[in-house]
Each structure stands twice: as C-alpha cells, then as structure tokens.
C-alpha positions as CSV (number, residue, x, y, z in Angstrom):
1,M,-27.7,29.9,-22.5
2,S,-24.4,27.5,-21.2
3,Q,-24.5,24.3,-21.2
4,N,-24.2,24.3,-17.3
5,D,-27.8,26.5,-17.6
6,S,-29.6,24.0,-19.8
7,L,-28.3,21.4,-17.6
8,F,-29.7,22.3,-14.4
9,A,-33.1,23.4,-15.7
10,R,-33.3,19.8,-17.3
11,A,-32.0,18.2,-14.5
12,Q,-35.0,20.4,-12.2
13,R,-37.5,18.5,-14.5
14,S,-36.9,15.1,-13.0
15,T,-35.2,15.5,-10.0
16,P,-35.7,17.4,-6.6
17,G,-33.6,20.4,-7.0
18,G,-31.5,19.2,-10.0
19,V,-29.2,17.7,-7.6
20,N,-28.9,14.4,-6.0
21,S,-27.2,16.2,-2.8
22,P,-28.2,19.4,-1.5
23,V,-25.0,21.4,-1.6
24,R,-24.0,20.8,-5.2
25,A,-27.4,22.9,-5.7
26,F,-25.6,26.2,-5.1
27,R,-28.4,27.4,-2.7
28,S,-26.3,28.5,0.0
29,V,-24.4,30.6,-2.5
30,G,-26.6,31.3,-5.4
31,G,-25.9,30.8,-9.2
32,T,-25.8,27.9,-11.1
33,P,-24.1,24.5,-10.3
34,R,-21.3,23.3,-12.3
35,F,-22.1,19.8,-14.1
36,I,-18.6,18.2,-14.0
37,T,-17.5,16.2,-17.6
38,R,-14.3,14.8,-16.6
39,A,-11.4,15.4,-13.9
40,E,-7.9,14.6,-14.0
41,G,-5.3,15.2,-11.1
42,P,-6.1,18.7,-9.2
43,Y,-8.4,19.8,-12.2
44,F,-11.9,18.8,-13.4
45,W,-13.9,20.7,-16.3
46,D,-17.6,21.2,-16.8
47,A,-20.1,20.8,-19.2
48,D,-18.9,24.2,-21.0
49,G,-15.5,22.8,-21.0
50,K,-14.2,25.6,-18.4
51,R,-11.6,23.7,-16.4
52,Y,-11.4,24.8,-12.5
53,I,-8.8,23.8,-9.8
54,D,-10.4,21.2,-7.7
55,Y,-10.7,21.8,-3.8
56,I,-13.1,19.8,-2.9
57,G,-11.8,16.5,-4.2
58,S,-15.3,14.9,-4.4
59,W,-16.1,16.1,-0.7
60,G,-12.3,13.8,0.5
61,P,-11.7,11.2,-1.3
62,A,-9.6,11.9,-4.3
63,I,-6.6,12.6,-1.7
64,V,-3.9,11.3,-4.0
65,G,-6.0,13.4,-7.1
66,H,-8.5,12.6,-9.6
67,A,-8.3,9.9,-11.8
68,H,-4.9,8.5,-10.9
69,P,-3.5,6.0,-13.2
70,E,-2.7,3.1,-10.5
71,V,-6.2,3.6,-9.0
72,I,-8.2,3.3,-12.6
73,K,-6.1,0.5,-13.5
74,A,-7.2,-1.3,-10.3
75,V,-10.9,-0.3,-10.6
76,Q,-10.6,-1.6,-14.4
77,A,-9.2,-4.9,-13.4
78,A,-11.6,-5.8,-10.9
79,A,-14.6,-4.1,-13.3
80,A,-13.4,-7.1,-15.7
81,N,-14.3,-9.8,-13.2
82,G,-17.2,-8.9,-12.6
83,L,-19.2,-6.1,-10.9
84,S,-20.7,-7.5,-7.8
85,F,-21.4,-10.9,-6.6
86,G,-23.5,-11.0,-3.5
87,A,-20.9,-12.9,-1.8
88,P,-17.7,-13.0,0.1
89,T,-14.4,-12.0,-1.7
90,E,-10.4,-11.7,-0.7
91,G,-10.7,-8.3,-1.8
92,E,-12.8,-7.2,1.2
93,I,-10.5,-9.1,3.8
94,L,-7.6,-7.0,2.5
95,M,-9.2,-3.7,3.0
96,A,-10.6,-5.0,6.3
97,E,-6.8,-5.8,7.3
98,E,-5.2,-2.8,5.9
99,I,-7.8,-0.8,8.1
100,C,-7.2,-2.6,11.4
101,K,-3.2,-1.8,10.5
102,L,-3.6,1.5,10.0
103,V,-5.7,2.3,12.6
104,P,-5.1,0.9,15.9
105,S,-8.1,1.1,17.6
106,I,-10.0,-1.0,15.1
107,E,-9.6,-4.4,16.3
108,M,-12.5,-5.6,13.9
109,V,-14.4,-3.8,11.1
110,R,-17.6,-4.2,9.1
111,L,-17.6,-2.5,5.4
112,V,-20.3,-0.7,4.0
113,S,-21.4,1.6,1.6
114,S,-22.0,5.2,3.0
115,G,-20.8,7.1,5.9
116,T,-24.7,7.6,6.6
117,E,-24.8,4.0,6.4
118,A,-21.5,3.7,8.5
119,A,-22.5,6.1,11.2
120,M,-25.8,4.6,11.7
121,S,-25.4,1.0,12.1
122,A,-22.0,1.9,14.6
123,L,-24.8,4.3,17.2
124,R,-27.3,1.0,16.5
125,L,-24.2,-1.3,18.0
126,A,-23.4,1.1,20.9
127,R,-27.1,1.1,21.9
128,G,-27.0,-3.0,21.2
129,V,-23.9,-3.1,23.4
130,T,-24.9,-0.9,26.7
131,G,-28.3,-1.3,26.6
132,R,-28.8,2.0,26.6
133,D,-30.6,4.4,24.0
134,M,-29.4,7.8,24.9
135,V,-26.7,9.4,22.2
136,I,-24.9,12.5,22.4
137,K,-23.5,14.7,19.4
138,F,-22.2,18.0,18.9
139,E,-23.7,21.4,17.4
140,G,-22.6,21.5,13.5
141,C,-21.3,17.8,13.6
142,Y,-22.6,16.0,10.5
143,H,-22.9,12.1,11.0
144,G,-25.1,11.2,7.8
145,H,-28.7,11.7,7.4
146,A,-30.0,9.0,9.3
147,D,-33.4,10.2,11.3
148,S,-31.8,10.2,14.6
149,M,-28.9,12.4,14.0
150,L,-30.8,14.9,11.8
151,V,-31.3,16.7,15.5
152,K,-30.4,20.3,16.3
153,A,-30.1,21.6,20.0
154,G,-33.0,21.3,22.7
155,S,-33.9,24.6,24.3
156,G,-31.6,24.0,27.5
157,L,-29.0,22.1,28.4
158,L,-30.7,19.3,29.9
159,T,-33.1,19.0,27.2
160,F,-33.2,16.5,24.1
161,G,-32.8,17.4,20.5
162,N,-35.2,18.7,18.3
163,P,-35.4,17.7,14.6
164,T,-34.0,19.7,11.7
165,S,-35.8,18.0,8.8
166,A,-39.3,17.2,8.1
167,G,-40.0,13.6,8.4
168,V,-38.2,12.6,11.4
169,P,-40.1,11.6,14.3
170,A,-39.7,13.6,17.6
171,D,-39.8,9.8,19.2
172,F,-36.5,9.3,17.5
173,A,-35.1,12.7,18.4
174,K,-35.5,12.5,22.0
175,H,-33.0,10.1,22.3
176,T,-30.1,12.3,21.5
177,M,-28.5,15.2,23.1
178,V,-26.9,18.1,21.1
179,L,-24.5,20.1,22.9
180,D,-21.8,22.5,22.3
181,Y,-18.4,21.8,20.7
182,N,-15.2,22.4,22.5
183,D,-17.3,22.7,25.5
184,C,-15.9,20.7,28.6
185,A,-17.9,22.2,31.6
186,Q,-21.2,21.1,29.6
187,L,-20.1,17.8,29.0
188,E,-19.2,17.2,32.1
189,E,-22.6,18.4,33.8
190,T,-24.3,16.1,31.2
191,F,-22.7,12.8,32.1
192,S,-22.8,14.1,36.0
193,N,-27.0,14.0,35.6
194,M,-27.4,11.0,33.3
195,G,-24.2,9.7,32.6
196,D,-25.6,5.7,33.5
197,R,-28.2,6.5,30.2
198,I,-25.8,7.7,27.7
199,A,-25.0,5.0,24.9
200,A,-22.8,6.9,22.8
201,V,-21.0,10.2,22.2
202,I,-20.3,10.5,18.7
203,V,-17.9,13.4,17.7
204,E,-15.8,14.6,14.8
205,P,-12.7,14.9,16.3
206,V,-11.5,17.3,13.1
207,A,-15.0,19.0,12.0
208,G,-15.5,19.5,8.7
209,N,-19.3,20.1,8.0
210,M,-19.3,23.7,9.8
211,N,-16.5,24.0,7.9
212,L,-12.8,22.8,9.5
213,L,-12.9,22.9,13.1
214,R,-10.3,21.4,15.4
215,A,-11.5,20.1,19.0
216,T,-9.1,20.9,21.6
217,S,-7.2,18.3,22.9
218,E,-8.8,18.7,26.4
219,F,-12.5,18.5,25.3
220,L,-11.6,15.1,23.8
221,Q,-9.4,13.8,26.5
222,T,-12.9,14.8,28.8
223,M,-15.0,12.8,26.5
224,R,-12.6,10.1,26.7
225,R,-12.6,10.0,30.7
226,L,-16.3,10.8,31.0
227,C,-17.2,7.9,28.7
228,T,-14.9,5.5,30.5
229,Q,-15.9,6.3,34.1
230,H,-19.7,6.2,32.8
231,G,-19.8,2.8,30.3
232,A,-20.6,4.8,27.3
233,V,-19.1,4.2,23.9
234,L,-16.8,7.2,22.8
235,M,-17.2,7.4,18.7
236,F,-15.1,9.4,16.3
237,D,-16.8,10.2,13.6
238,E,-13.4,9.7,11.2
239,V,-15.9,9.8,7.5
240,M,-14.0,12.9,6.3
241,S,-10.7,13.4,9.1
242,G,-10.0,9.4,8.5
243,F,-6.6,9.1,6.3
244,R,-6.9,12.8,5.3
245,V,-5.0,14.9,8.4
246,A,-3.1,11.8,8.8
247,L,-2.3,8.3,7.8
248,G,-3.8,6.8,11.6
249,G,-6.6,9.9,11.3
250,A,-7.1,12.2,14.0
251,Q,-7.1,9.5,16.3
252,S,-3.6,9.4,15.7
253,L,-2.8,13.2,16.3
254,Y,-4.5,13.3,19.7
255,G,-3.1,10.2,20.7
256,I,-7.0,9.1,21.7
257,Q,-8.1,5.9,21.4
258,P,-11.6,6.1,20.7
259,D,-13.9,2.6,21.6
260,M,-15.2,2.9,17.8
261,T,-14.5,4.8,14.7
262,V,-16.5,5.7,11.4
263,L,-14.7,5.8,8.1
264,G,-15.2,7.0,4.4
265,K,-14.6,9.0,1.8
266,V,-10.7,7.8,1.2
267,I,-11.2,4.6,1.9
268,G,-13.5,4.3,-0.8
269,G,-10.6,6.1,-3.2
270,G,-13.8,7.9,-4.9
271,L,-16.4,4.9,-5.0
272,P,-19.1,4.2,-2.6
273,V,-17.1,2.4,0.7
274,A,-17.3,3.0,3.9
275,A,-17.0,1.2,7.6
276,F,-17.3,1.3,11.1
277,G,-15.1,-0.9,13.9
278,G,-13.2,-0.8,17.1
279,R,-13.0,-3.1,20.0
280,A,-13.2,-7.0,19.1
281,D,-15.3,-7.4,21.8
282,M,-18.4,-4.3,20.6
283,M,-17.6,-5.9,16.9
284,K,-18.9,-9.4,18.0
285,H,-22.3,-7.9,18.6
286,L,-22.9,-7.7,15.3
287,A,-25.2,-10.2,13.0
288,P,-24.6,-13.2,12.4
289,L,-22.3,-13.6,15.5
290,G,-24.6,-11.8,17.8
291,P,-28.0,-9.6,18.4
292,V,-27.5,-6.3,16.6
293,Y,-28.8,-6.7,13.2
294,Q,-26.8,-5.0,10.0
295,A,-26.7,-6.0,6.4
296,G,-26.3,-4.6,2.8
297,T,-26.4,-5.8,-0.4
298,L,-23.4,-3.8,-2.3
299,S,-21.5,-4.1,1.3
300,G,-17.6,-4.8,0.2
301,N,-18.1,-4.2,-3.7
302,P,-14.9,-5.8,-5.4
303,V,-14.8,-2.2,-7.7
304,A,-15.0,-0.4,-5.1
305,V,-13.0,-2.3,-2.7
306,A,-9.9,-2.2,-5.4
307,A,-10.3,1.5,-5.6
308,G,-9.8,2.4,-2.1
309,M,-6.8,-0.4,-1.5
310,S,-5.2,1.4,-4.5
311,T,-5.6,4.8,-2.8
312,L,-4.2,3.3,0.8
313,K,-1.3,1.8,-1.0
314,I,-0.3,5.4,-2.9
315,I,-0.8,7.1,0.7
316,Q,1.2,5.1,2.4
317,Q,4.4,6.1,0.3
318,P,7.2,7.9,2.1
319,G,6.6,11.6,2.7
320,F,2.8,11.4,1.3
321,Y,1.7,13.6,4.2
322,D,4.6,15.8,4.6
323,K,4.1,17.1,1.1
324,L,0.5,17.2,1.6
325,G,0.4,18.9,4.7
326,A,2.9,21.5,3.4
327,Q,1.2,22.3,0.3
328,T,-2.1,22.8,2.4
329,R,-0.5,25.0,4.3
330,K,0.8,26.8,1.9
331,L,-2.7,27.4,0.6
332,V,-4.3,28.8,3.5
333,D,-1.0,31.1,4.6
334,G,-1.2,32.7,1.4
335,L,-5.0,33.3,0.8
336,A,-4.7,34.5,4.8
337,A,-2.0,36.4,3.5
338,A,-3.6,38.0,0.1
339,A,-6.3,38.8,2.4
340,K,-4.8,41.0,4.4
341,D,-2.7,42.5,2.2
342,A,-6.2,43.8,0.7
343,G,-7.9,44.5,4.3
344,V,-10.7,42.0,4.2
345,A,-11.4,40.5,7.5
346,F,-10.6,36.6,7.1
347,S,-8.7,33.6,8.7
348,S,-7.6,30.4,7.8
349,D,-6.7,27.1,9.4
350,A,-5.3,23.1,8.0
351,V,-4.9,20.1,9.0
352,G,-3.1,17.5,7.1
353,G,-5.1,17.5,3.6
354,M,-8.0,19.4,4.9
355,F,-8.3,23.1,5.5
356,G,-11.0,25.9,6.5
357,I,-11.4,29.7,5.4
358,Y,-13.5,32.3,7.3
359,F,-14.7,36.0,7.0
360,S,-13.7,36.7,10.5
361,E,-10.7,37.9,12.4
362,Q,-10.0,34.9,13.9
363,V,-10.4,30.9,13.7
364,P,-13.5,30.0,15.4
365,E,-13.6,27.8,18.0
366,N,-16.9,26.7,18.1
367,Y,-20.3,26.4,15.9
368,A,-21.7,29.6,16.9
369,Q,-18.4,31.8,16.0
370,I,-18.3,29.4,12.6
371,M,-22.1,30.9,12.0
372,A,-21.2,34.8,13.3
373,G,-18.9,34.7,10.0
374,N,-19.6,37.1,7.0
375,K,-21.3,34.6,4.8
376,E,-21.9,37.4,2.2
377,R,-18.7,37.8,2.1
378,F,-17.9,34.3,1.3
379,N,-20.4,34.1,-1.3
380,Q,-19.0,36.9,-3.0
381,F,-15.5,35.5,-3.0
382,F,-16.5,32.3,-3.9
383,H,-18.1,33.5,-7.4
384,A,-14.9,35.4,-8.2
385,M,-12.7,32.3,-7.5
386,L,-15.4,30.4,-9.7
387,D,-14.9,32.9,-12.5
388,A,-11.0,32.9,-12.1
389,G,-11.2,28.9,-12.8
390,V,-11.2,28.0,-8.7
391,Y,-13.6,25.6,-7.1
392,L,-14.3,25.6,-3.8
393,A,-16.9,24.1,-1.8
394,P,-20.3,26.1,-2.8
395,S,-21.1,27.0,1.2
396,A,-19.6,28.9,3.7
397,F,-19.7,26.0,6.4
398,E,-17.8,22.9,4.4
399,A,-14.1,22.2,4.9
400,G,-12.0,22.2,1.3
401,F,-9.5,19.4,0.8
402,V,-6.0,19.6,-1.0
403,S,-4.8,16.6,-3.2
404,A,-1.0,15.3,-3.7
405,M,-1.7,16.5,-7.4
406,H,-1.5,20.3,-6.3
407,S,2.0,21.4,-7.7
408,D,3.4,24.3,-6.2
409,A,2.3,25.7,-9.6
410,V,-1.0,24.7,-8.8
411,I,-1.1,26.7,-5.1
412,D,0.6,29.5,-6.7
413,E,-2.4,29.8,-9.8
414,T,-4.6,29.2,-7.1
415,L,-3.2,32.5,-5.0
416,A,-3.1,34.6,-7.9
417,A,-6.6,34.2,-8.7
418,A,-7.5,34.7,-4.7
419,R,-5.7,38.5,-4.5
420,G,-7.9,39.3,-7.5
421,S,-10.8,38.4,-5.6
422,F,-9.9,39.6,-2.4
423,A,-9.4,43.1,-4.5
424,K,-13.1,42.8,-6.0
425,L,-14.3,42.1,-2.3
426,A,-12.1,45.3,-1.2
427,A,-13.3,47.4,-3.9
C-alpha cells in the first residue's frame, strides 16, 4: 500500500470522506487523493515522494509559485512578532490601501478570512443597503457555501431557487433566483418582472467553478445597466479572477465598474485572507458605522496579511502579467494541438493565469454546454496526466491555474505528458 493510500484510509476514520474540502477526495475522477508533503515553485510532492507539476496552485493563490522566498520571509518575520492579536494592526491598513489602489471600484474594504465569508457578508450588506431580499445568481457560478448561495435553478424562469444541499431551508433558497449565465434576454425579463425586489446580482465575471467560462461583454453590460436602472447592487465575485486574470481583476478587462467586489485567493498568498469592498456610501452601512453586522476574530490576521502583501508586491513587477498570460496561452494552445494530433475532441481557453480544458469540440459559453462535455474522457486524461507527474484539478468542472514559475521547460514537460496521455485516449 502506498503512503497516499495509507493516509487516506487513516483520514477517513476521523474526517468525513477523509478530506476537509470535498473536491480533494477525488470522488469525481476516482482513485486515491494525493497527500502533499511540500511544494516549491511550480511543483509539489506527495507522501510517496513523487513530484508533480502543479496546475491548481492551491486553487489560485500560488500565482508567484509555491514557497516564494520573499513571501516566506515576510511570513516568518510577521510570525516572529505574534500570530494573532484580536486588535488592529498597521498591516491591515496597508492591505486595505493596496486593494483600493489596485481595484478602482473599491473605495473601502473589509478584510475577512475566506471567500465564503466575504460573499456572505457582501450579500448581507447589499440587502441592508437596499432594504430588499432577493438576490440573482447564475447557474454554475459558486459563491461559497453560505445557505442562500447553495441554490440551483427553479423549474421555470420566474421561479425561485431550490436548495442544492441538505440542511438549507427552503425559506432561505426562496430569496435566491438562479438564471442562465450569458443569457441577456432572461436577465432583461427578470428585471422587467421584479426589478424593484432585487437587492443584488452576484456573478463571476470570469467563472472558475464550472471550469473556466468567460462572461460576454454584452452580458455584463446588460447587468450593469439593469442594476443601475432598478437600484440593485451589482456584485462581482472575483475570489478566483481577482489579481489572477489581470492586476485590476476581470472588471479591468471588461471596463465595467461593479458596486461591490468580493476578493480572496491571491490576496492571501496562500494563507486565509479574503475581502469585500466597494462604494464608500455602501460600505459605511457596516458595523460599527452602520446597522449591518459583520465581525471576525481572525479577520486581517497579521501573518496572513503579510503573505498577501508580499504577493501583491511581486505581481506588480513590470511584465508580470504579460509573461503569465503568455505561458498560460502556450499551455492551452499546446494541449489543443496535442489533442488534435491524436484525433481527440478537445478545446481550451485561458484568461491571464487561469485556464480551462474541455472535452468538447468548441469552448463552452454556458453551464449547459459545460455539462455536455465528455466527463469520462476528462477522467481518463486526468489519471494519465497524474501518472505522468502532472496534477490537474480533480474534476472536469474546475479551472486550472498557472504560476509565474511555470517556465518554458515546465510547460514543455507538461505538453510531452499530454501527447502521451491523448495518445492513450485515442488508442
């Protein structure tokens, strides 16, 4: 029995499913999850000592590579002064100032510890500001596991959502409406019928939780116009895309200014930091200034903020995003070429340092097209690549991530593994 098998068997005795986040369990792809012992640059190593080229990067945060010396140095220095105080620090101010500088739509920001916490708090604030209850989200977008966001579409256009998890009261789900991603007409009809009841529209402008999916410019522009017209809060969930697809996030690529933004992943540099922010007039409704309550003992943790600030400094170096985008594009174009040579139906896409691979002829444009992809083909490819030392997301419905440490040599090694893996699929 391998060390990974042994650890997984042991973990299942004390932890539900043997993991602390479901996708890690490999249930979607089958097999035994790899237990990671260390990471450096574009690589990590499992409990059996096998090295993998890593394309999840802690699901996005490792944009500068694992264990970057500057990030590690900043964390060590902060930890030497104490791990947590439950009182304000200058580091929190520095991070808030940096976020406000880099994301122009954010005038004020509140730091929290997870993307779920940030999205949940931002939606509470939107409801508090507008005095309305209803929230619109889109099929396939993920905004954390707060009750009102674990919702799937109802049976028709103007029906409210249904819970996707046990333990979520129907009374919570009824305040969330789930629409189709990239469907402008449906959005128009919904606002026409109930615009005065909508507190907020929350969207991933570049979705990463149903695989990579780009919003169309028309879709986001329609959303911005309707929210302005009806007094609803437009909220961009950029937990994944923020500082991943561009320095100013997806909103800078589309040239659209949301009222509120949810951030996470990269701003923690691998440690638990997330944030929500936006227009100052809205943010001032938060306690202690206003009536909308939100609090957190570990919010703005000094060690986590140090890791995030160090990462934010590195990604502002000249040419950082040009190189990151070029390497990501080299990867996905190379994968598409290898699949074509093998005669395997495949497509790919990339935005900044995020990418998607799809076992379908065309890049999907919505959730239904994502779901129509060949999941079994993906699972076969995943395991072939894993055997070859390349670690992709263990699900056909997750985006991938490239770091600044994925050099030409690393990409070339990946593509060599891919050619062998596609050949196995075609055999």
